[in-house]
VOLO-214766 format. One record per residue (C-alpha): residue number from 0; residue in three letters; x, y, z. Coordinates in nm, 2 decimals, always signed. Layout:
<nodes>
NODE  nulo  kolgu       x       y       z
NODE   NUM    ALA       X       Y       Z
...
</nodes>
This chain:
<nodes>
NODE  nulo  kolgu       x       y       z
NODE     0    UNK   +0.00   +0.00   +0.00
NODE     1    UNK   +0.12   +0.35   -0.07
NODE     2    UNK   +0.41   +0.48   -0.28
NODE     3    UNK   +0.70   +0.38   -0.06
NODE     4    UNK   +0.88   +0.07   -0.18
NODE     5    UNK   +0.88   -0.25   +0.02
NODE     6    UNK   +1.20   -0.41   +0.15
NODE     7    UNK   +1.32   -0.71   -0.05
NODE     8    UNK   +1.13   -0.96   +0.17
NODE     9    UNK   +0.83   -0.74   +0.24
NODE    10    UNK   +0.87   -0.85   +0.60
NODE    11    UNK   +0.97   -0.73   +0.94
NODE    12    UNK   +1.30   -0.91   +0.89
NODE    13    UNK   +1.40   -0.65   +0.63
NODE    14    UNK   +1.51   -0.45   +0.93
NODE    15    UNK   +1.86   -0.59   +0.97
NODE    16    UNK   +1.91   -0.81   +1.28
NODE    17    UNK   +1.54   -0.87   +1.35
NODE    18    UNK   +1.45   -1.24   +1.38
NODE    19    UNK   +1.11   -1.42   +1.39
NODE    20    UNK   +1.02   -1.77   +1.50
NODE    21    UNK   +0.69   -1.96   +1.52
NODE    22    UNK   +0.55   -2.26   +1.71
NODE    23    UNK   +0.22   -2.37   +1.56
NODE    24    UNK   +0.00   -2.60   +1.77
NODE    25    UNK   -0.29   -2.78   +1.59
NODE    26    UNK   -0.44   -3.09   +1.75
NODE    27    UNK   -0.76   -3.23   +1.61
NODE    28    UNK   -1.05   -2.98   +1.60
NODE    29    UNK   -1.01   -2.84   +1.95
NODE    30    UNK   -0.65   -2.70   +1.98
NODE    31    UNK   -0.55   -2.42   +1.74
NODE    32    UNK   -0.30   -2.18   +1.89
NODE    33    UNK   +0.07   -2.11   +1.90
NODE    34    UNK   +0.36   -1.88   +1.97
NODE    35    UNK   +0.53   -1.62   +1.77
NODE    36    UNK   +0.86   -1.47   +1.89
NODE    37    UNK   +1.02   -1.15   +1.76
NODE    38    UNK   +1.38   -1.07   +1.86
NODE    39    UNK   +1.55   -0.73   +1.80
NODE    40    UNK   +1.89   -0.90   +1.75
NODE    41    UNK   +2.07   -1.23   +1.80
NODE    42    UNK   +2.27   -1.12   +2.10
NODE    43    UNK   +2.20   -1.11   +2.47
NODE    44    UNK   +1.89   -0.90   +2.47
NODE    45    UNK   +1.91   -0.83   +2.85
NODE    46    UNK   +2.26   -0.70   +2.82
NODE    47    UNK   +2.22   -0.52   +2.49
NODE    48    UNK   +1.89   -0.35   +2.53
NODE    49    UNK   +1.72   -0.15   +2.25
NODE    50    UNK   +1.50   +0.16   +2.27
NODE    51    UNK   +1.13   +0.08   +2.27
NODE    52    UNK   +0.79   +0.22   +2.33
NODE    53    UNK   +0.44   +0.07   +2.37
NODE    54    UNK   +0.12   +0.25   +2.27
NODE    55    UNK   -0.24   +0.15   +2.36
NODE    56    UNK   -0.52   +0.21   +2.11
NODE    57    UNK   -0.78   +0.03   +2.33
NODE    58    UNK   -0.67   -0.15   +2.64
NODE    59    UNK   -0.89   -0.46   +2.66
NODE    60    UNK   -0.59   -0.69   +2.67
NODE    61    UNK   -0.31   -0.84   +2.87
NODE    62    UNK   +0.02   -0.70   +2.75
NODE    63    UNK   +0.28   -0.82   +3.01
NODE    64    UNK   +0.58   -0.61   +3.06
NODE    65    UNK   +0.44   -0.29   +2.91
NODE    66    UNK   +0.48   -0.05   +3.21
NODE    67    UNK   +0.86   -0.11   +3.24
NODE    68    UNK   +0.91   -0.06   +2.87
NODE    69    UNK   +0.75   +0.28   +2.89
NODE    70    UNK   +0.90   +0.38   +3.22
NODE    71    UNK   +1.26   +0.30   +3.11
NODE    72    UNK   +1.22   +0.34   +2.73
NODE    73    UNK   +1.39   +0.01   +2.65
NODE    74    UNK   +1.33   -0.35   +2.56
NODE    75    UNK   +1.53   -0.63   +2.73
NODE    76    UNK   +1.35   -0.95   +2.61
NODE    77    UNK   +1.21   -1.12   +2.31
NODE    78    UNK   +0.86   -1.01   +2.22
NODE    79    UNK   +0.64   -1.31   +2.24
NODE    80    UNK   +0.28   -1.34   +2.11
NODE    81    UNK   +0.04   -1.61   +2.21
NODE    82    UNK   -0.32   -1.67   +2.33
NODE    83    UNK   -0.48   -1.48   +2.62
NODE    84    UNK   -0.48   -1.75   +2.88
NODE    85    UNK   -0.13   -1.86   +2.79
NODE    86    UNK   +0.04   -1.52   +2.88
NODE    87    UNK   +0.16   -1.63   +3.23
NODE    88    UNK   +0.31   -1.95   +3.10
NODE    89    UNK   +0.47   -1.77   +2.81
NODE    90    UNK   +0.62   -1.50   +3.03
NODE    91    UNK   +0.77   -1.77   +3.26
NODE    92    UNK   +0.92   -1.94   +2.96
NODE    93    UNK   +1.08   -1.61   +2.84
NODE    94    UNK   +1.23   -1.58   +3.19
NODE    95    UNK   +1.38   -1.93   +3.16
NODE    96    UNK   +1.54   -1.83   +2.83
NODE    97    UNK   +1.67   -1.49   +2.96
NODE    98    UNK   +1.81   -1.62   +3.29
NODE    99    UNK   +1.99   -1.91   +3.11
NODE   100    UNK   +2.18   -1.68   +2.87
NODE   101    UNK   +2.56   -1.66   +2.93
NODE   102    UNK   +2.64   -1.35   +3.13
NODE   103    UNK   +2.30   -1.34   +3.31
NODE   104    UNK   +2.40   -1.57   +3.59
NODE   105    UNK   +2.35   -1.30   +3.85
NODE   106    UNK   +2.03   -1.14   +3.71
NODE   107    UNK   +1.75   -1.11   +3.97
NODE   108    UNK   +1.50   -0.91   +3.77
NODE   109    UNK   +1.40   -0.93   +3.40
NODE   110    UNK   +1.10   -0.80   +3.21
NODE   111    UNK   +0.94   -1.04   +2.96
NODE   112    UNK   +0.72   -0.87   +2.70
NODE   113    UNK   +0.42   -1.10   +2.61
NODE   114    UNK   +0.12   -0.99   +2.40
NODE   115    UNK   -0.19   -1.18   +2.32
NODE   116    UNK   -0.52   -1.21   +2.14
NODE   117    UNK   -0.81   -1.44   +2.24
NODE   118    UNK   -0.83   -1.74   +2.00
NODE   119    UNK   -1.11   -1.90   +2.20
NODE   120    UNK   -1.34   -1.96   +1.91
NODE   121    UNK   -1.11   -2.20   +1.72
NODE   122    UNK   -0.90   -2.30   +2.02
NODE   123    UNK   -1.00   -2.47   +2.35
NODE   124    UNK   -0.84   -2.18   +2.53
NODE   125    UNK   -0.92   -2.30   +2.88
NODE   126    UNK   -0.69   -2.59   +2.82
NODE   127    UNK   -0.40   -2.35   +2.81
NODE   128    UNK   -0.21   -2.58   +2.57
NODE   129    UNK   +0.11   -2.37   +2.55
NODE   130    UNK   +0.41   -2.52   +2.72
NODE   131    UNK   +0.75   -2.38   +2.81
NODE   132    UNK   +0.90   -2.60   +2.53
NODE   133    UNK   +0.67   -2.44   +2.28
NODE   134    UNK   +0.78   -2.09   +2.37
NODE   135    UNK   +1.15   -2.18   +2.38
NODE   136    UNK   +1.12   -2.35   +2.04
NODE   137    UNK   +0.98   -2.03   +1.89
NODE   138    UNK   +1.26   -1.82   +2.05
NODE   139    UNK   +1.54   -2.05   +1.96
NODE   140    UNK   +1.41   -2.11   +1.61
NODE   141    UNK   +1.38   -1.73   +1.54
NODE   142    UNK   +1.57   -1.64   +1.22
NODE   143    UNK   +1.61   -1.37   +0.97
NODE   144    UNK   +1.49   -1.42   +0.61
NODE   145    UNK   +1.13   -1.48   +0.49
NODE   146    UNK   +0.86   -1.49   +0.76
NODE   147    UNK   +0.58   -1.74   +0.74
NODE   148    UNK   +0.24   -1.57   +0.78
NODE   149    UNK   -0.13   -1.66   +0.78
NODE   150    UNK   -0.26   -1.93   +1.02
NODE   151    UNK   +0.08   -1.99   +1.18
NODE   152    UNK   +0.23   -1.94   +1.53
NODE   153    UNK   +0.02   -1.71   +1.74
NODE   154    UNK   -0.21   -1.66   +1.45
NODE   155    UNK   -0.32   -2.02   +1.42
NODE   156    UNK   -0.65   -1.97   +1.59
NODE   157    UNK   -0.74   -1.60   +1.53
NODE   158    UNK   -1.03   -1.44   +1.34
NODE   159    UNK   -1.04   -1.10   +1.17
NODE   160    UNK   -1.34   -0.93   +1.02
NODE   161    UNK   -1.52   -1.26   +1.04
NODE   162    UNK   -1.26   -1.44   +0.82
NODE   163    UNK   -0.95   -1.63   +0.92
NODE   164    UNK   -0.69   -1.40   +1.06
NODE   165    UNK   -0.34   -1.47   +1.16
NODE   166    UNK   +0.01   -1.34   +1.14
NODE   167    UNK   +0.09   -1.08   +0.87
NODE   168    UNK   +0.40   -0.88   +0.80
NODE   169    UNK   +0.52   -0.61   +0.56
NODE   170    UNK   +0.80   -0.35   +0.53
NODE   171    UNK   +0.89   -0.02   +0.37
NODE   172    UNK   +1.23   +0.11   +0.27
NODE   173    UNK   +1.27   +0.49   +0.26
NODE   174    UNK   +1.46   +0.65   -0.02
NODE   175    UNK   +1.81   +0.79   +0.05
NODE   176    UNK   +1.69   +1.15   +0.07
NODE   177    UNK   +1.45   +1.05   +0.35
NODE   178    UNK   +1.72   +0.87   +0.55
NODE   179    UNK   +1.72   +0.53   +0.37
NODE   180    UNK   +1.58   +0.36   +0.68
NODE   181    UNK   +1.36   +0.05   +0.69
NODE   182    UNK   +1.04   +0.00   +0.88
NODE   183    UNK   +0.90   -0.35   +0.93
NODE   184    UNK   +0.57   -0.45   +1.09
NODE   185    UNK   +0.44   -0.78   +1.21
NODE   186    UNK   +0.08   -0.82   +1.33
NODE   187    UNK   -0.14   -1.08   +1.51
NODE   188    UNK   -0.49   -1.01   +1.38
NODE   189    UNK   -0.80   -1.11   +1.58
NODE   190    UNK   -1.03   -0.81   +1.56
NODE   191    UNK   -1.35   -0.70   +1.39
NODE   192    UNK   -1.52   -0.42   +1.20
NODE   193    UNK   -1.60   -0.37   +0.83
NODE   194    UNK   -1.31   -0.48   +0.61
NODE   195    UNK   -1.18   -0.21   +0.38
NODE   196    UNK   -0.90   -0.27   +0.13
NODE   197    UNK   -0.75   +0.04   -0.04
NODE   198    UNK   -1.07   +0.23   +0.06
NODE   199    UNK   -1.30   -0.03   -0.10
NODE   200    UNK   -1.58   -0.18   +0.13
NODE   201    UNK   -1.47   -0.54   +0.06
NODE   202    UNK   -1.63   -0.68   +0.38
NODE   203    UNK   -1.97   -0.52   +0.31
NODE   204    UNK   -1.98   -0.66   -0.04
NODE   205    UNK   -1.86   -1.00   +0.05
NODE   206    UNK   -2.13   -1.02   +0.31
NODE   207    UNK   -2.38   -0.87   +0.06
NODE   208    UNK   -2.46   -0.57   +0.27
NODE   209    UNK   -2.51   -0.76   +0.60
NODE   210    UNK   -2.31   -0.66   +0.90
NODE   211    UNK   -1.99   -0.87   +0.93
NODE   212    UNK   -2.02   -0.91   +1.31
NODE   213    UNK   -1.88   -0.76   +1.62
NODE   214    UNK   -1.59   -0.52   +1.61
NODE   215    UNK   -1.46   -0.68   +1.93
NODE   216    UNK   -1.13   -0.87   +1.94
NODE   217    UNK   -0.77   -0.77   +1.95
NODE   218    UNK   -0.46   -0.70   +1.75
NODE   219    UNK   -0.09   -0.68   +1.84
NODE   220    UNK   +0.12   -0.47   +1.60
NODE   221    UNK   +0.50   -0.49   +1.63
NODE   222    UNK   +0.70   -0.21   +1.46
NODE   223    UNK   +1.07   -0.24   +1.40
NODE   224    UNK   +1.31   +0.01   +1.25
NODE   225    UNK   +1.68   +0.07   +1.20
NODE   226    UNK   +1.63   +0.45   +1.24
NODE   227    UNK   +1.81   +0.58   +1.55
NODE   228    UNK   +1.51   +0.68   +1.75
NODE   229    UNK   +1.46   +0.73   +2.13
NODE   230    UNK   +1.16   +0.62   +2.34
NODE   231    UNK   +0.96   +0.93   +2.28
NODE   232    UNK   +1.01   +0.92   +1.90
NODE   233    UNK   +0.92   +0.55   +1.89
NODE   234    UNK   +0.60   +0.63   +2.07
NODE   235    UNK   +0.52   +0.88   +1.80
NODE   236    UNK   +0.60   +0.62   +1.53
NODE   237    UNK   +0.39   +0.36   +1.72
NODE   238    UNK   +0.08   +0.58   +1.72
NODE   239    UNK   +0.09   +0.59   +1.34
NODE   240    UNK   +0.04   +0.21   +1.33
NODE   241    UNK   -0.31   +0.28   +1.47
NODE   242    UNK   -0.38   +0.49   +1.16
NODE   243    UNK   -0.29   +0.19   +0.95
NODE   244    UNK   -0.52   -0.02   +1.15
NODE   245    UNK   -0.80   +0.23   +1.11
NODE   246    UNK   -0.76   +0.22   +0.73
NODE   247    UNK   -0.85   -0.15   +0.73
NODE   248    UNK   -1.19   -0.09   +0.89
NODE   249    UNK   -1.13   -0.13   +1.26
NODE   250    UNK   -1.29   +0.12   +1.50
NODE   251    UNK   -1.09   -0.02   +1.80
NODE   252    UNK   -1.41   -0.11   +1.97
NODE   253    UNK   -1.47   -0.12   +2.35
NODE   254    UNK   -1.40   -0.50   +2.36
NODE   255    UNK   -1.08   -0.49   +2.16
NODE   256    UNK   -0.72   -0.49   +2.28
NODE   257    UNK   -0.52   -0.28   +2.03
NODE   258    UNK   -0.15   -0.25   +2.11
NODE   259    UNK   +0.16   -0.13   +1.93
NODE   260    UNK   +0.51   -0.24   +2.04
NODE   261    UNK   +0.78   -0.03   +1.86
NODE   262    UNK   +1.16   -0.07   +1.88
NODE   263    UNK   +1.47   +0.05   +1.71
NODE   264    UNK   +1.75   -0.20   +1.64
NODE   265    UNK   +2.01   +0.08   +1.71
NODE   266    UNK   +2.12   -0.03   +2.06
NODE   267    UNK   +2.13   +0.22   +2.35
NODE   268    UNK   +2.50   +0.15   +2.40
NODE   269    UNK   +2.62   +0.26   +2.06
NODE   270    UNK   +2.34   +0.48   +1.94
NODE   271    UNK   +2.43   +0.80   +1.75
NODE   272    UNK   +2.24   +1.12   +1.79
NODE   273    UNK   +1.87   +1.06   +1.72
NODE   274    UNK   +1.71   +1.20   +1.41
NODE   275    UNK   +1.54   +1.53   +1.40
NODE   276    UNK   +1.16   +1.56   +1.45
NODE   277    UNK   +1.11   +1.68   +1.09
NODE   278    UNK   +1.27   +1.36   +0.96
NODE   279    UNK   +1.01   +1.15   +1.13
NODE   280    UNK   +0.73   +1.22   +0.88
NODE   281    UNK   +0.85   +0.97   +0.62
NODE   282    UNK   +0.88   +0.71   +0.89
NODE   283    UNK   +0.52   +0.78   +1.00
NODE   284    UNK   +0.40   +0.72   +0.64
NODE   285    UNK   +0.61   +0.40   +0.61
NODE   286    UNK   +0.46   +0.27   +0.94
NODE   287    UNK   +0.10   +0.34   +0.83
NODE   288    UNK   +0.15   +0.17   +0.49
NODE   289    UNK   +0.33   -0.13   +0.63
NODE   290    UNK   +0.08   -0.19   +0.91
NODE   291    UNK   -0.21   -0.17   +0.67
NODE   292    UNK   -0.05   -0.42   +0.43
NODE   293    UNK   +0.06   -0.65   +0.71
NODE   294    UNK   -0.31   -0.68   +0.82
NODE   295    UNK   -0.42   -0.76   +0.47
NODE   296    UNK   -0.14   -1.02   +0.44
NODE   297    UNK   -0.26   -1.19   +0.75
NODE   298    UNK   -0.60   -1.24   +0.58
NODE   299    UNK   -0.48   -1.32   +0.23
NODE   300    UNK   -0.24   -1.59   +0.34
NODE   301    UNK   -0.45   -1.77   +0.59
NODE   302    UNK   -0.64   -2.08   +0.52
NODE   303    UNK   -0.98   -2.21   +0.64
NODE   304    UNK   -0.95   -2.37   +0.99
NODE   305    UNK   -1.20   -2.60   +1.16
NODE   306    UNK   -1.18   -2.55   +1.54
NODE   307    UNK   -1.33   -2.58   +1.88
NODE   308    UNK   -1.66   -2.40   +1.82
NODE   309    UNK   -1.69   -2.41   +1.44
NODE   310    UNK   -1.52   -2.33   +1.12
NODE   311    UNK   -1.37   -2.00   +1.01
NODE   312    UNK   -1.32   -1.96   +0.64
NODE   313    UNK   -1.03   -1.80   +0.46
NODE   314    UNK   -1.10   -1.47   +0.29
NODE   315    UNK   -1.22   -1.56   -0.06
NODE   316    UNK   -0.93   -1.42   -0.26
NODE   317    UNK   -1.09   -1.44   -0.61
NODE   318    UNK   -1.40   -1.26   -0.49
NODE   319    UNK   -1.19   -1.00   -0.32
NODE   320    UNK   -0.99   -0.94   -0.63
NODE   321    UNK   -1.31   -0.91   -0.84
NODE   322    UNK   -1.45   -0.64   -0.60
NODE   323    UNK   -1.12   -0.45   -0.60
NODE   324    UNK   -1.11   -0.45   -0.98
NODE   325    UNK   -1.47   -0.34   -1.01
NODE   326    UNK   -1.39   -0.04   -0.79
NODE   327    UNK   -1.08   +0.04   -0.98
NODE   328    UNK   -0.85   -0.02   -0.68
NODE   329    UNK   -0.64   -0.26   -0.89
NODE   330    UNK   -0.61   -0.29   -1.27
NODE   331    UNK   -0.87   -0.50   -1.45
</nodes>
């Protein structure tokens, strides 16, 4: 979306150093959930902290670790996404990983950051099927390169706009005259509203004018950049992800948890002077566009899933393309 070019992978891993790992858990028709881990770099995250900020659009959620990130302006753990009732187990597993890192033998406090959305329609969420091994597998398996998206990892059991949601990612690479920086976004979509794509009321047309259902649900948006930003500037960037969310048809309803976690890969220990405020505007636009496209990718790359309380179908791509062509949003 927009006029800014994507990175070569069109993924959050286009930001150098960022790594993503998934553990997908699908057992019969009752368990559909998973874990997605995002790491700012492959070093000791506790010892080599990165600047970060967390912004809340609507706070109906359980984002563990958020207050310390915003108090100190830094991130010292992997970002782990999972299902709502699995947050405590996931946070404990992150602590297991952090405390075991060489050099952390004397650490007595660490701040795991764990986000969630509620996948209780397709997943027997009360079973809390996530284990420490599942979380450690996602963290240890995190890698650069292409990122699997759709109904994988923490997106296995999610629903968006009444269709199968999931994990989505996208990136934007600014031109040299605007700094040449990269912005990458990864989302876990599980929210509602009336789906809009490129301004076209796709959801309304697919549902033949009928409401597509509740706007309740949640989304976690993770924004990474290699621009040298401080905590305050990252909060400004993070707020623009909410504009990308709004473009897709979300109203951030009362029952939705809408969170943005933003970080810079330029570490606190070796960060040059931060960029000027005027230089932020291109980063704002890149964040909006990448967030919007990441949400669409989470839908377009998901498949139909049969789960605990029923079936959630994948967005019908052919019908969606037909609607977009009819409205002139894409060439016929």
